[in-house]
mmCIF file as Biopython writes it, N, C-alpha, C and O atoms, coordinates in Angstrom:
data_model
#
loop_
_atom_site.group_PDB
_atom_site.id
_atom_site.type_symbol
_atom_site.label_atom_id
_atom_site.label_alt_id
_atom_site.label_comp_id
_atom_site.label_asym_id
_atom_site.label_entity_id
_atom_site.label_seq_id
_atom_site.pdbx_PDB_ins_code
_atom_site.Cartn_x
_atom_site.Cartn_y
_atom_site.Cartn_z
_atom_site.occupancy
_atom_site.B_iso_or_equiv
_atom_site.auth_seq_id
_atom_site.auth_asym_id
_atom_site.pdbx_PDB_model_num
ATOM 1   N N  . UNK A ? 1  ? -6.277  0.966  4.019   1.0 0.0 1  A 1 
ATOM 2   C CA . UNK A ? 1  ? -6.503  1.785  2.850   1.0 0.0 1  A 1 
ATOM 3   C C  . UNK A ? 1  ? -5.253  1.745  1.984   1.0 0.0 1  A 1 
ATOM 4   O O  . UNK A ? 1  ? -4.158  2.085  2.434   1.0 0.0 1  A 1 
ATOM 5   N N  . UNK A ? 2  ? -5.428  1.330  0.756   1.0 0.0 2  A 1 
ATOM 6   C CA . UNK A ? 2  ? -4.297  1.342  -0.169  1.0 0.0 2  A 1 
ATOM 7   C C  . UNK A ? 2  ? -4.835  1.455  -1.583  1.0 0.0 2  A 1 
ATOM 8   O O  . UNK A ? 2  ? -5.232  0.463  -2.194  1.0 0.0 2  A 1 
ATOM 9   N N  . UNK A ? 3  ? -4.842  2.667  -2.087  1.0 0.0 3  A 1 
ATOM 10  C CA . UNK A ? 3  ? -5.250  2.884  -3.467  1.0 0.0 3  A 1 
ATOM 11  C C  . UNK A ? 3  ? -4.037  2.928  -4.377  1.0 0.0 3  A 1 
ATOM 12  O O  . UNK A ? 3  ? -2.920  2.628  -3.956  1.0 0.0 3  A 1 
ATOM 13  N N  . UNK A ? 4  ? -4.261  3.300  -5.612  1.0 0.0 4  A 1 
ATOM 14  C CA . UNK A ? 4  ? -3.182  3.401  -6.593  1.0 0.0 4  A 1 
ATOM 15  C C  . UNK A ? 4  ? -2.144  4.432  -6.165  1.0 0.0 4  A 1 
ATOM 16  O O  . UNK A ? 4  ? -0.965  4.295  -6.491  1.0 0.0 4  A 1 
ATOM 17  N N  . UNK A ? 5  ? -2.572  5.467  -5.436  1.0 0.0 5  A 1 
ATOM 18  C CA . UNK A ? 5  ? -1.647  6.507  -4.984  1.0 0.0 5  A 1 
ATOM 19  C C  . UNK A ? 5  ? -0.484  5.932  -4.187  1.0 0.0 5  A 1 
ATOM 20  O O  . UNK A ? 5  ? 0.662   6.327  -4.402  1.0 0.0 5  A 1 
ATOM 21  N N  . UNK A ? 6  ? -0.754  5.016  -3.280  1.0 0.0 6  A 1 
ATOM 22  C CA . UNK A ? 6  ? 0.315   4.436  -2.453  1.0 0.0 6  A 1 
ATOM 23  C C  . UNK A ? 6  ? 1.343   3.713  -3.321  1.0 0.0 6  A 1 
ATOM 24  O O  . UNK A ? 6  ? 2.545   3.834  -3.086  1.0 0.0 6  A 1 
ATOM 25  N N  . UNK A ? 7  ? 0.887   2.973  -4.307  1.0 0.0 7  A 1 
ATOM 26  C CA . UNK A ? 7  ? 1.810   2.273  -5.213  1.0 0.0 7  A 1 
ATOM 27  C C  . UNK A ? 7  ? 2.637   3.262  -6.035  1.0 0.0 7  A 1 
ATOM 28  O O  . UNK A ? 7  ? 3.845   3.089  -6.195  1.0 0.0 7  A 1 
ATOM 29  N N  . UNK A ? 8  ? 1.970   4.311  -6.561  1.0 0.0 8  A 1 
ATOM 30  C CA . UNK A ? 8  ? 2.680   5.320  -7.344  1.0 0.0 8  A 1 
ATOM 31  C C  . UNK A ? 8  ? 3.696   6.059  -6.485  1.0 0.0 8  A 1 
ATOM 32  O O  . UNK A ? 8  ? 4.832   6.266  -6.911  1.0 0.0 8  A 1 
ATOM 33  N N  . UNK A ? 9  ? 3.302   6.457  -5.287  1.0 0.0 9  A 1 
ATOM 34  C CA . UNK A ? 9  ? 4.204   7.196  -4.401  1.0 0.0 9  A 1 
ATOM 35  C C  . UNK A ? 9  ? 5.430   6.364  -4.038  1.0 0.0 9  A 1 
ATOM 36  O O  . UNK A ? 9  ? 6.541   6.891  -3.985  1.0 0.0 9  A 1 
ATOM 37  N N  . UNK A ? 10 ? 5.239   5.082  -3.792  1.0 0.0 10 A 1 
ATOM 38  C CA . UNK A ? 10 ? 6.373   4.195  -3.500  1.0 0.0 10 A 1 
ATOM 39  C C  . UNK A ? 10 ? 7.333   4.166  -4.691  1.0 0.0 10 A 1 
ATOM 40  O O  . UNK A ? 10 ? 8.548   4.251  -4.517  1.0 0.0 10 A 1 
ATOM 41  N N  . UNK A ? 11 ? 6.783   4.046  -5.897  1.0 0.0 11 A 1 
ATOM 42  C CA . UNK A ? 11 ? 7.623   4.028  -7.102  1.0 0.0 11 A 1 
ATOM 43  C C  . UNK A ? 11 ? 8.364   5.349  -7.263  1.0 0.0 11 A 1 
ATOM 44  O O  . UNK A ? 11 ? 9.557   5.356  -7.568  1.0 0.0 11 A 1 
ATOM 45  N N  . UNK A ? 12 ? 7.670   6.466  -7.061  1.0 0.0 12 A 1 
ATOM 46  C CA . UNK A ? 12 ? 8.305   7.779  -7.201  1.0 0.0 12 A 1 
ATOM 47  C C  . UNK A ? 12 ? 9.420   7.936  -6.173  1.0 0.0 12 A 1 
ATOM 48  O O  . UNK A ? 12 ? 10.493  8.452  -6.487  1.0 0.0 12 A 1 
ATOM 49  N N  . UNK A ? 13 ? 9.166   7.493  -4.958  1.0 0.0 13 A 1 
ATOM 50  C CA . UNK A ? 13 ? 10.180  7.561  -3.897  1.0 0.0 13 A 1 
ATOM 51  C C  . UNK A ? 13 ? 11.441  6.795  -4.301  1.0 0.0 13 A 1 
ATOM 52  O O  . UNK A ? 13 ? 12.555  7.191  -3.960  1.0 0.0 13 A 1 
ATOM 53  N N  . UNK A ? 14 ? 11.253  5.712  -5.020  1.0 0.0 14 A 1 
ATOM 54  C CA . UNK A ? 14 ? 12.375  4.881  -5.458  1.0 0.0 14 A 1 
ATOM 55  C C  . UNK A ? 14 ? 12.988  5.371  -6.776  1.0 0.0 14 A 1 
ATOM 56  O O  . UNK A ? 14 ? 13.883  4.726  -7.323  1.0 0.0 14 A 1 
ATOM 57  N N  . UNK A ? 15 ? 12.502  6.519  -7.286  1.0 0.0 15 A 1 
ATOM 58  C CA . UNK A ? 15 ? 13.072  7.113  -8.493  1.0 0.0 15 A 1 
ATOM 59  C C  . UNK A ? 15 ? 12.435  6.682  -9.790  1.0 0.0 15 A 1 
ATOM 60  O O  . UNK A ? 15 ? 12.930  7.039  -10.860 1.0 0.0 15 A 1 
ATOM 61  N N  . UNK A ? 16 ? 11.347  5.922  -9.735  1.0 0.0 16 A 1 
ATOM 62  C CA . UNK A ? 16 ? 10.656  5.459  -10.938 1.0 0.0 16 A 1 
ATOM 63  C C  . UNK A ? 16 ? 9.477   6.387  -11.218 1.0 0.0 16 A 1 
ATOM 64  O O  . UNK A ? 16 ? 8.432   6.271  -10.578 1.0 0.0 16 A 1 
ATOM 65  N N  . UNK A ? 17 ? 9.637   7.301  -12.165 1.0 0.0 17 A 1 
ATOM 66  C CA . UNK A ? 17 ? 8.575   8.257  -12.474 1.0 0.0 17 A 1 
ATOM 67  C C  . UNK A ? 17 ? 7.650   7.769  -13.575 1.0 0.0 17 A 1 
ATOM 68  O O  . UNK A ? 17 ? 6.781   8.521  -14.018 1.0 0.0 17 A 1 
ATOM 69  N N  . UNK A ? 18 ? 7.808   6.538  -14.027 1.0 0.0 18 A 1 
ATOM 70  C CA . UNK A ? 18 ? 6.933   6.000  -15.067 1.0 0.0 18 A 1 
ATOM 71  C C  . UNK A ? 18 ? 5.469   6.061  -14.651 1.0 0.0 18 A 1 
ATOM 72  O O  . UNK A ? 18 ? 4.638   6.455  -15.469 1.0 0.0 18 A 1 
ATOM 73  N N  . UNK A ? 19 ? 5.108   5.691  -13.420 1.0 0.0 19 A 1 
ATOM 74  C CA . UNK A ? 19 ? 3.684   5.830  -13.072 1.0 0.0 19 A 1 
ATOM 75  C C  . UNK A ? 19 ? 3.304   7.311  -13.089 1.0 0.0 19 A 1 
ATOM 76  O O  . UNK A ? 19 ? 3.763   8.080  -12.244 1.0 0.0 19 A 1 
ATOM 77  N N  . UNK A ? 20 ? 2.487   7.700  -14.024 1.0 0.0 20 A 1 
ATOM 78  C CA . UNK A ? 20 ? 2.001   9.069  -14.073 1.0 0.0 20 A 1 
ATOM 79  C C  . UNK A ? 20 ? 2.711   9.979  -15.061 1.0 0.0 20 A 1 
ATOM 80  O O  . UNK A ? 20 ? 2.263   11.110 -15.253 1.0 0.0 20 A 1 
ATOM 81  N N  . UNK A ? 21 ? 3.785   9.553  -15.693 1.0 0.0 21 A 1 
ATOM 82  C CA . UNK A ? 21 ? 4.487   10.444 -16.625 1.0 0.0 21 A 1 
ATOM 83  C C  . UNK A ? 21 ? 3.598   10.879 -17.778 1.0 0.0 21 A 1 
ATOM 84  O O  . UNK A ? 21 ? 3.724   12.003 -18.263 1.0 0.0 21 A 1 
ATOM 85  N N  . UNK A ? 22 ? 2.708   10.013 -18.221 1.0 0.0 22 A 1 
ATOM 86  C CA . UNK A ? 22 ? 1.855   10.352 -19.357 1.0 0.0 22 A 1 
ATOM 87  C C  . UNK A ? 22 ? 0.903   11.499 -19.040 1.0 0.0 22 A 1 
ATOM 88  O O  . UNK A ? 22 ? 0.376   12.126 -19.958 1.0 0.0 22 A 1 
ATOM 89  N N  . UNK A ? 23 ? 0.670   11.788 -17.759 1.0 0.0 23 A 1 
ATOM 90  C CA . UNK A ? 23 ? -0.193  12.920 -17.413 1.0 0.0 23 A 1 
ATOM 91  C C  . UNK A ? 23 ? 0.580   14.036 -16.716 1.0 0.0 23 A 1 
ATOM 92  O O  . UNK A ? 23 ? 0.004   14.824 -15.966 1.0 0.0 23 A 1 
ATOM 93  N N  . UNK A ? 24 ? 1.891   14.099 -16.967 1.0 0.0 24 A 1 
ATOM 94  C CA . UNK A ? 24 ? 2.683   15.236 -16.537 1.0 0.0 24 A 1 
ATOM 95  C C  . UNK A ? 24 ? 3.350   15.134 -15.180 1.0 0.0 24 A 1 
ATOM 96  O O  . UNK A ? 24 ? 3.988   16.094 -14.748 1.0 0.0 24 A 1 
ATOM 97  N N  . UNK A ? 25 ? 3.230   14.015 -14.492 1.0 0.0 25 A 1 
ATOM 98  C CA . UNK A ? 25 ? 3.849   13.886 -13.180 1.0 0.0 25 A 1 
ATOM 99  C C  . UNK A ? 25 ? 5.327   13.555 -13.347 1.0 0.0 25 A 1 
ATOM 100 O O  . UNK A ? 25 ? 5.691   12.583 -14.009 1.0 0.0 25 A 1 
ATOM 101 N N  . UNK A ? 26 ? 6.157   14.368 -12.742 1.0 0.0 26 A 1 
ATOM 102 C CA . UNK A ? 26 ? 7.603   14.178 -12.792 1.0 0.0 26 A 1 
ATOM 103 C C  . UNK A ? 26 ? 8.216   14.980 -11.647 1.0 0.0 26 A 1 
ATOM 104 O O  . UNK A ? 26 ? 7.525   15.792 -11.034 1.0 0.0 26 A 1 
ATOM 105 N N  . UNK A ? 27 ? 9.485   14.773 -11.349 1.0 0.0 27 A 1 
ATOM 106 C CA . UNK A ? 27 ? 10.097  15.531 -10.254 1.0 0.0 27 A 1 
ATOM 107 C C  . UNK A ? 27 ? 10.031  17.045 -10.455 1.0 0.0 27 A 1 
ATOM 108 O O  . UNK A ? 27 ? 10.022  17.793 -9.477  1.0 0.0 27 A 1 
ATOM 109 N N  . UNK A ? 28 ? 9.984   17.506 -11.704 1.0 0.0 28 A 1 
ATOM 110 C CA . UNK A ? 28 ? 9.952   18.940 -11.971 1.0 0.0 28 A 1 
ATOM 111 C C  . UNK A ? 28 ? 8.577   19.497 -12.279 1.0 0.0 28 A 1 
ATOM 112 O O  . UNK A ? 28 ? 8.465   20.656 -12.678 1.0 0.0 28 A 1 
ATOM 113 N N  . UNK A ? 29 ? 7.534   18.714 -12.108 1.0 0.0 29 A 1 
ATOM 114 C CA . UNK A ? 29 ? 6.177   19.159 -12.439 1.0 0.0 29 A 1 
ATOM 115 C C  . UNK A ? 29 ? 5.746   20.315 -11.537 1.0 0.0 29 A 1 
ATOM 116 O O  . UNK A ? 29 ? 6.029   20.313 -10.339 1.0 0.0 29 A 1 
ATOM 117 N N  . UNK A ? 30 ? 5.058   21.302 -12.119 1.0 0.0 30 A 1 
ATOM 118 C CA . UNK A ? 30 ? 4.519   22.420 -11.344 1.0 0.0 30 A 1 
ATOM 119 C C  . UNK A ? 30 ? 3.160   22.002 -10.796 1.0 0.0 30 A 1 
ATOM 120 O O  . UNK A ? 30 ? 2.182   21.919 -11.539 1.0 0.0 30 A 1 
ATOM 121 N N  . UNK A ? 31 ? 3.103   21.744 -9.514  1.0 0.0 31 A 1 
ATOM 122 C CA . UNK A ? 31 ? 1.860   21.311 -8.870  1.0 0.0 31 A 1 
ATOM 123 C C  . UNK A ? 31 ? 1.284   22.408 -7.977  1.0 0.0 31 A 1 
ATOM 124 O O  . UNK A ? 31 ? 0.406   22.146 -7.155  1.0 0.0 31 A 1 
ATOM 125 N N  . UNK A ? 32 ? 1.777   23.632 -8.140  1.0 0.0 32 A 1 
ATOM 126 C CA . UNK A ? 32 ? 1.355   24.729 -7.269  1.0 0.0 32 A 1 
ATOM 127 C C  . UNK A ? 32 ? -0.135  25.039 -7.380  1.0 0.0 32 A 1 
ATOM 128 O O  . UNK A ? 32 ? -0.723  25.563 -6.434  1.0 0.0 32 A 1 
ATOM 129 N N  . UNK A ? 33 ? -0.751  24.727 -8.511  1.0 0.0 33 A 1 
ATOM 130 C CA . UNK A ? 33 ? -2.167  25.006 -8.678  1.0 0.0 33 A 1 
ATOM 131 C C  . UNK A ? 33 ? -3.088  23.872 -8.254  1.0 0.0 33 A 1 
ATOM 132 O O  . UNK A ? 33 ? -4.307  23.992 -8.371  1.0 0.0 33 A 1 
ATOM 133 N N  . UNK A ? 34 ? -2.527  22.781 -7.766  1.0 0.0 34 A 1 
ATOM 134 C CA . UNK A ? 34 ? -3.333  21.625 -7.370  1.0 0.0 34 A 1 
ATOM 135 C C  . UNK A ? 34 ? -3.628  21.636 -5.870  1.0 0.0 34 A 1 
ATOM 136 O O  . UNK A ? 34 ? -2.803  22.073 -5.067  1.0 0.0 34 A 1 
ATOM 137 N N  . UNK A ? 35 ? -4.807  21.153 -5.508  1.0 0.0 35 A 1 
ATOM 138 C CA . UNK A ? 35 ? -5.145  21.015 -4.088  1.0 0.0 35 A 1 
ATOM 139 C C  . UNK A ? 35 ? -4.308  19.896 -3.476  1.0 0.0 35 A 1 
ATOM 140 O O  . UNK A ? 35 ? -4.115  18.847 -4.091  1.0 0.0 35 A 1 
ATOM 141 N N  . UNK A ? 36 ? -3.818  20.124 -2.273  1.0 0.0 36 A 1 
ATOM 142 C CA . UNK A ? 36 ? -3.055  19.098 -1.555  1.0 0.0 36 A 1 
ATOM 143 C C  . UNK A ? 36 ? -4.068  18.152 -0.907  1.0 0.0 36 A 1 
ATOM 144 O O  . UNK A ? 36 ? -4.787  18.550 0.010   1.0 0.0 36 A 1 
ATOM 145 N N  . UNK A ? 37 ? -4.128  16.896 -1.379  1.0 0.0 37 A 1 
ATOM 146 C CA . UNK A ? 37 ? -5.139  15.969 -0.866  1.0 0.0 37 A 1 
ATOM 147 C C  . UNK A ? 37 ? -4.557  14.853 -0.008  1.0 0.0 37 A 1 
ATOM 148 O O  . UNK A ? 37 ? -5.283  14.213 0.752   1.0 0.0 37 A 1 
ATOM 149 N N  . UNK A ? 38 ? -3.244  14.614 -0.124  1.0 0.0 38 A 1 
ATOM 150 C CA . UNK A ? 38 ? -2.641  13.532 0.662   1.0 0.0 38 A 1 
ATOM 151 C C  . UNK A ? 38 ? -1.123  13.629 0.602   1.0 0.0 38 A 1 
ATOM 152 O O  . UNK A ? 38 ? -0.552  14.287 -0.268  1.0 0.0 38 A 1 
ATOM 153 N N  . UNK A ? 39 ? -0.495  12.959 1.545   1.0 0.0 39 A 1 
ATOM 154 C CA . UNK A ? 39 ? 0.959   12.841 1.603   1.0 0.0 39 A 1 
ATOM 155 C C  . UNK A ? 39 ? 1.286   11.373 1.800   1.0 0.0 39 A 1 
ATOM 156 O O  . UNK A ? 39 ? 0.523   10.641 2.431   1.0 0.0 39 A 1 
ATOM 157 N N  . UNK A ? 40 ? 2.410   10.943 1.268   1.0 0.0 40 A 1 
ATOM 158 C CA . UNK A ? 40 ? 2.881   9.576  1.477   1.0 0.0 40 A 1 
ATOM 159 C C  . UNK A ? 40 ? 4.327   9.627  1.919   1.0 0.0 40 A 1 
ATOM 160 O O  . UNK A ? 40 ? 5.126   10.373 1.353   1.0 0.0 40 A 1 
ATOM 161 N N  . UNK A ? 41 ? 4.674   8.834  2.935   1.0 0.0 41 A 1 
ATOM 162 C CA . UNK A ? 41 ? 6.062   8.643  3.344   1.0 0.0 41 A 1 
ATOM 163 C C  . UNK A ? 41 ? 6.277   7.151  3.551   1.0 0.0 41 A 1 
ATOM 164 O O  . UNK A ? 41 ? 5.326   6.427  3.842   1.0 0.0 41 A 1 
ATOM 165 N N  . UNK A ? 42 ? 7.522   6.677  3.405   1.0 0.0 42 A 1 
ATOM 166 C CA . UNK A ? 42 ? 7.778   5.254  3.636   1.0 0.0 42 A 1 
ATOM 167 C C  . UNK A ? 42 ? 7.388   4.820  5.050   1.0 0.0 42 A 1 
ATOM 168 O O  . UNK A ? 42 ? 6.863   3.723  5.244   1.0 0.0 42 A 1 
ATOM 169 N N  . UNK A ? 43 ? 7.641   5.668  6.019   1.0 0.0 43 A 1 
ATOM 170 C CA . UNK A ? 43 ? 7.354   5.300  7.409   1.0 0.0 43 A 1 
ATOM 171 C C  . UNK A ? 43 ? 5.882   5.422  7.775   1.0 0.0 43 A 1 
ATOM 172 O O  . UNK A ? 43 ? 5.353   4.592  8.514   1.0 0.0 43 A 1 
ATOM 173 N N  . UNK A ? 44 ? 5.219   6.455  7.259   1.0 0.0 44 A 1 
ATOM 174 C CA . UNK A ? 44 ? 3.844   6.724  7.669   1.0 0.0 44 A 1 
ATOM 175 C C  . UNK A ? 44 ? 2.775   6.274  6.710   1.0 0.0 44 A 1 
ATOM 176 O O  . UNK A ? 44 ? 1.597   6.253  7.067   1.0 0.0 44 A 1 
ATOM 177 N N  . UNK A ? 45 ? 3.156   5.911  5.492   1.0 0.0 45 A 1 
ATOM 178 C CA . UNK A ? 45 ? 2.156   5.532  4.501   1.0 0.0 45 A 1 
ATOM 179 C C  . UNK A ? 45 ? 1.359   6.739  4.037   1.0 0.0 45 A 1 
ATOM 180 O O  . UNK A ? 45 ? 1.884   7.852  3.989   1.0 0.0 45 A 1 
ATOM 181 N N  . UNK A ? 46 ? 0.109   6.530  3.697   1.0 0.0 46 A 1 
ATOM 182 C CA . UNK A ? 46 ? -0.759  7.586  3.175   1.0 0.0 46 A 1 
ATOM 183 C C  . UNK A ? 46 ? -1.402  8.347  4.332   1.0 0.0 46 A 1 
ATOM 184 O O  . UNK A ? 46 ? -1.984  7.753  5.240   1.0 0.0 46 A 1 
ATOM 185 N N  . UNK A ? 47 ? -1.284  9.663  4.279   1.0 0.0 47 A 1 
ATOM 186 C CA . UNK A ? 47 ? -1.954  10.551 5.226   1.0 0.0 47 A 1 
ATOM 187 C C  . UNK A ? 47 ? -2.905  11.429 4.414   1.0 0.0 47 A 1 
ATOM 188 O O  . UNK A ? 47 ? -2.468  12.188 3.550   1.0 0.0 47 A 1 
ATOM 189 N N  . UNK A ? 48 ? -4.194  11.325 4.692   1.0 0.0 48 A 1 
ATOM 190 C CA . UNK A ? 48 ? -5.226  12.037 3.943   1.0 0.0 48 A 1 
ATOM 191 C C  . UNK A ? 48 ? -5.453  13.421 4.543   1.0 0.0 48 A 1 
ATOM 192 O O  . UNK A ? 48 ? -5.600  13.559 5.757   1.0 0.0 48 A 1 
ATOM 193 N N  . UNK A ? 49 ? -5.483  14.444 3.691   1.0 0.0 49 A 1 
ATOM 194 C CA . UNK A ? 49 ? -5.813  15.798 4.136   1.0 0.0 49 A 1 
ATOM 195 C C  . UNK A ? 49 ? -7.318  15.872 4.368   1.0 0.0 49 A 1 
ATOM 196 O O  . UNK A ? 49 ? -8.108  15.383 3.559   1.0 0.0 49 A 1 
ATOM 197 N N  . UNK A ? 50 ? -7.703  16.487 5.480   1.0 0.0 50 A 1 
ATOM 198 C CA . UNK A ? 50 ? -9.120  16.593 5.850   1.0 0.0 50 A 1 
ATOM 199 C C  . UNK A ? 50 ? -9.559  18.048 5.910   1.0 0.0 50 A 1 
ATOM 200 O O  . UNK A ? 50 ? -8.761  18.937 6.207   1.0 0.0 50 A 1 
ATOM 201 N N  . UNK A ? 51 ? -10.821 18.281 5.628   1.0 0.0 51 A 1 
ATOM 202 C CA . UNK A ? 51 ? -11.438 19.590 5.812   1.0 0.0 51 A 1 
ATOM 203 C C  . UNK A ? 51 ? -11.694 19.776 7.309   1.0 0.0 51 A 1 
ATOM 204 O O  . UNK A ? 51 ? -11.656 18.803 8.063   1.0 0.0 51 A 1 
ATOM 205 N N  . UNK A ? 52 ? -11.953 21.012 7.752   1.0 0.0 52 A 1 
ATOM 206 C CA . UNK A ? 52 ? -12.178 21.239 9.186   1.0 0.0 52 A 1 
ATOM 207 C C  . UNK A ? 52 ? -13.282 20.368 9.796   1.0 0.0 52 A 1 
ATOM 208 O O  . UNK A ? 52 ? -13.208 20.030 10.977  1.0 0.0 52 A 1 
ATOM 209 N N  . UNK A ? 53 ? -14.294 20.001 9.023   1.0 0.0 53 A 1 
ATOM 210 C CA . UNK A ? 53 ? -15.385 19.180 9.558   1.0 0.0 53 A 1 
ATOM 211 C C  . UNK A ? 53 ? -15.128 17.681 9.403   1.0 0.0 53 A 1 
ATOM 212 O O  . UNK A ? 53 ? -15.995 16.871 9.730   1.0 0.0 53 A 1 
ATOM 213 N N  . UNK A ? 54 ? -13.943 17.302 8.908   1.0 0.0 54 A 1 
ATOM 214 C CA . UNK A ? 54 ? -13.554 15.896 8.902   1.0 0.0 54 A 1 
ATOM 215 C C  . UNK A ? 54 ? -13.621 15.165 7.582   1.0 0.0 54 A 1 
ATOM 216 O O  . UNK A ? 54 ? -13.059 14.076 7.458   1.0 0.0 54 A 1 
ATOM 217 N N  . UNK A ? 55 ? -14.297 15.733 6.580   1.0 0.0 55 A 1 
ATOM 218 C CA . UNK A ? 55 ? -14.353 15.079 5.269   1.0 0.0 55 A 1 
ATOM 219 C C  . UNK A ? 55 ? -13.013 15.210 4.552   1.0 0.0 55 A 1 
ATOM 220 O O  . UNK A ? 55 ? -12.254 16.147 4.801   1.0 0.0 55 A 1 
ATOM 221 N N  . UNK A ? 56 ? -12.734 14.278 3.675   1.0 0.0 56 A 1 
ATOM 222 C CA . UNK A ? 56 ? -11.509 14.339 2.879   1.0 0.0 56 A 1 
ATOM 223 C C  . UNK A ? 56 ? -11.548 15.544 1.947   1.0 0.0 56 A 1 
ATOM 224 O O  . UNK A ? 56 ? -12.605 15.888 1.418   1.0 0.0 56 A 1 
ATOM 225 N N  . UNK A ? 57 ? -10.403 16.184 1.744   1.0 0.0 57 A 1 
ATOM 226 C CA . UNK A ? 57 ? -10.291 17.298 0.804   1.0 0.0 57 A 1 
ATOM 227 C C  . UNK A ? 57 ? -10.542 16.806 -0.618  1.0 0.0 57 A 1 
ATOM 228 O O  . UNK A ? 57 ? -11.124 17.528 -1.428  1.0 0.0 57 A 1 
ATOM 229 N N  . UNK A ? 58 ? -10.115 15.602 -0.925  1.0 0.0 58 A 1 
ATOM 230 C CA . UNK A ? 58 ? -10.233 15.042 -2.273  1.0 0.0 58 A 1 
ATOM 231 C C  . UNK A ? 58 ? -11.689 14.850 -2.679  1.0 0.0 58 A 1 
ATOM 232 O O  . UNK A ? 58 ? -12.542 14.497 -1.864  1.0 0.0 58 A 1 
ATOM 233 N N  . UNK A ? 59 ? -11.948 15.092 -3.960  1.0 0.0 59 A 1 
ATOM 234 C CA . UNK A ? 59 ? -13.256 14.796 -4.524  1.0 0.0 59 A 1 
ATOM 235 C C  . UNK A ? 59 ? -13.366 13.309 -4.833  1.0 0.0 59 A 1 
ATOM 236 O O  . UNK A ? 59 ? -12.511 12.525 -4.422  1.0 0.0 59 A 1 
ATOM 237 N N  . UNK A ? 60 ? -14.397 12.921 -5.544  1.0 0.0 60 A 1 
ATOM 238 C CA . UNK A ? 60 ? -14.645 11.509 -5.832  1.0 0.0 60 A 1 
ATOM 239 C C  . UNK A ? 60 ? -13.514 10.802 -6.549  1.0 0.0 60 A 1 
ATOM 240 O O  . UNK A ? 60 ? -13.125 9.702  -6.157  1.0 0.0 60 A 1 
ATOM 241 N N  . UNK A ? 61 ? -12.977 11.421 -7.602  1.0 0.0 61 A 1 
ATOM 242 C CA . UNK A ? 61 ? -11.872 10.808 -8.344  1.0 0.0 61 A 1 
ATOM 243 C C  . UNK A ? 61 ? -10.621 10.691 -7.497  1.0 0.0 61 A 1 
ATOM 244 O O  . UNK A ? 61 ? -9.932  9.671  -7.529  1.0 0.0 61 A 1 
ATOM 245 N N  . UNK A ? 62 ? -10.329 11.739 -6.737  1.0 0.0 62 A 1 
ATOM 246 C CA . UNK A ? 62 ? -9.167  11.710 -5.850  1.0 0.0 62 A 1 
ATOM 247 C C  . UNK A ? 62 ? -9.308  10.663 -4.764  1.0 0.0 62 A 1 
ATOM 248 O O  . UNK A ? 62 ? -8.341  9.986  -4.417  1.0 0.0 62 A 1 
ATOM 249 N N  . UNK A ? 63 ? -10.509 10.530 -4.228  1.0 0.0 63 A 1 
ATOM 250 C CA . UNK A ? 63 ? -10.740 9.524  -3.193  1.0 0.0 63 A 1 
ATOM 251 C C  . UNK A ? 63 ? -10.546 8.121  -3.743  1.0 0.0 63 A 1 
ATOM 252 O O  . UNK A ? 63 ? -9.990  7.259  -3.062  1.0 0.0 63 A 1 
ATOM 253 N N  . UNK A ? 64 ? -10.997 7.883  -4.965  1.0 0.0 64 A 1 
ATOM 254 C CA . UNK A ? 64 ? -10.797 6.562  -5.575  1.0 0.0 64 A 1 
ATOM 255 C C  . UNK A ? 64 ? -9.306  6.288  -5.761  1.0 0.0 64 A 1 
ATOM 256 O O  . UNK A ? 64 ? -8.841  5.182  -5.488  1.0 0.0 64 A 1 
ATOM 257 N N  . UNK A ? 65 ? -8.556  7.287  -6.224  1.0 0.0 65 A 1 
ATOM 258 C CA . UNK A ? 65 ? -7.112  7.143  -6.435  1.0 0.0 65 A 1 
ATOM 259 C C  . UNK A ? 65 ? -6.389  6.890  -5.110  1.0 0.0 65 A 1 
ATOM 260 O O  . UNK A ? 65 ? -5.432  6.118  -5.055  1.0 0.0 65 A 1 
ATOM 261 N N  . UNK A ? 66 ? -6.851  7.541  -4.052  1.0 0.0 66 A 1 
ATOM 262 C CA . UNK A ? 66 ? -6.237  7.366  -2.736  1.0 0.0 66 A 1 
ATOM 263 C C  . UNK A ? 66 ? -6.655  6.061  -2.064  1.0 0.0 66 A 1 
ATOM 264 O O  . UNK A ? 66 ? -5.968  5.580  -1.163  1.0 0.0 66 A 1 
ATOM 265 N N  . UNK A ? 67 ? -7.770  5.489  -2.493  1.0 0.0 67 A 1 
ATOM 266 C CA . UNK A ? 67 ? -8.246  4.249  -1.891  1.0 0.0 67 A 1 
ATOM 267 C C  . UNK A ? 67 ? -9.140  4.464  -0.692  1.0 0.0 67 A 1 
ATOM 268 O O  . UNK A ? 67 ? -9.247  3.598  0.176   1.0 0.0 67 A 1 
ATOM 269 N N  . UNK A ? 68 ? -9.789  5.629  -0.641  1.0 0.0 68 A 1 
ATOM 270 C CA . UNK A ? 68 ? -10.693 5.931  0.467   1.0 0.0 68 A 1 
ATOM 271 C C  . UNK A ? 68 ? -11.994 5.179  0.249   1.0 0.0 68 A 1 
ATOM 272 O O  . UNK A ? 68 ? -12.626 5.304  -0.801  1.0 0.0 68 A 1 
ATOM 273 N N  . UNK A ? 69 ? -12.385 4.411  1.231   1.0 0.0 69 A 1 
ATOM 274 C CA . UNK A ? 69 ? -13.639 3.662  1.179   1.0 0.0 69 A 1 
ATOM 275 C C  . UNK A ? 69 ? -14.655 4.413  2.019   1.0 0.0 69 A 1 
ATOM 276 O O  . UNK A ? 69 ? -14.508 4.509  3.238   1.0 0.0 69 A 1 
ATOM 277 N N  . UNK A ? 70 ? -15.691 4.948  1.372   1.0 0.0 70 A 1 
ATOM 278 C CA . UNK A ? 70 ? -16.684 5.742  2.086   1.0 0.0 70 A 1 
ATOM 279 C C  . UNK A ? 70 ? -17.693 4.898  2.842   1.0 0.0 70 A 1 
ATOM 280 O O  . UNK A ? 70 ? -18.491 5.442  3.607   1.0 0.0 70 A 1 
ATOM 281 N N  . UNK A ? 71 ? -17.683 3.600  2.655   1.0 0.0 71 A 1 
ATOM 282 C CA . UNK A ? 71 ? -18.670 2.744  3.340   1.0 0.0 71 A 1 
ATOM 283 C C  . UNK A ? 71 ? -18.279 2.504  4.774   1.0 0.0 71 A 1 
ATOM 284 O O  . UNK A ? 71 ? -18.990 1.809  5.500   1.0 0.0 71 A 1 
#
């Protein structure tokens, strides 16, 4: 699984905030009102947040951005 999120997160980790700046993403962005749908680390890659019954927390758009393949 590798969606656009993994590429953006790698860039952000390296200090390049250009991916996403046009929609407000930056080191100082207030994301407190957003649902936590995934985490990325250099060592672990993308970790998807799941609901108690196992489905991804992310909706359709978020799943596409994360690279989740429902098939």
